[in-house]
N, C-alpha and C positions, 0 to 999 in steps of 0.2 A: 114261622120258625126257620132259621137258617141252618142247613145241614153242616155238621162237622166234617171237614175234609180229612180223610185218613189215607194212609198208604195201603195199597193192595195187599201187602204181606200181613197186615193186621186183621184182615177179614176172617181168616180161619180161626181166630181166637174169639170172635163175636158169637153171641147166641141169638137164635131166631126161634120165635114161638109162633105157631099158627093160630093161637087163641086171640090175638089182637087183629081185628080187621083194619085194613088201611085203605085209604082212598088212592086208587091208581089212576094214572093218566088214561083217558079213553082210547088213545091210540097206542098203548104200550106194546101190544103184539107187533104192530108195524114198526115201532121204534126198535124192538129187539131184533127183528128181521133185518132192517136196514143196518143197524150197528154191527151185526154179525157179518154181513157182506163187507162192510167197510174194514172190519178187523182182519178178515181173511184176504181180501184183495189188495188193500192199501195199507194194512197195519196201522190204521187210524185209531186214535184214542177217542173215547166218548166219556161224558160225565154220567155216572150212574148214581141216582139218588135213591136210597133205600132206607128201610127202617129195621134196626135190630131191636133187641129187647131194651136197650138203654136209650135209644132215641134215633133221630134222623142223621144219616151219614151220607157223604158223597165221596166217590172215588173216581179218578180220572185214569182210565185204563182201556185196554183192548179186549173186546169180546171175541173169543175164538169159536165157541159153539153154544147152541141153545137147544135145550130139550123141552120136555113137557112141563117139568117142575123146577128146573134149575138152569142158570147160564154158567158157562165156564169161561173164566178169564185167563189171560196169559199167565202161565206158571201153575196151572191146575187148581186155581182157587174157584170155589163154587158160591153162587148167591141164589137163594130160593126166589123164584119169579113172584111168588105170593107176597114177598116182602119188598119188591121194587115199586117205587112210586113213579119214577119217570127216568127216561134216558135222553140226554141232550146230545144231539149229533154235532 
């Protein structure tokens, strides 16, 4: 299934449920760490593939920070790490 490309500004209107387990890339933690470094030092965009309650989505943006449960994108938008499938650098 191909993810739907969306704008970062639409993410705050999406809904995320923890009840649906998703298959995540085995190196997701490393991908998040590298993408955060790229975002902060080079302002580089990455492709984030994630699952909301309606289906698979993709956003091309900069990751500014990563916590234990969420990543923060440019503009203060948050995505739950539990819903991220993969980050393409």
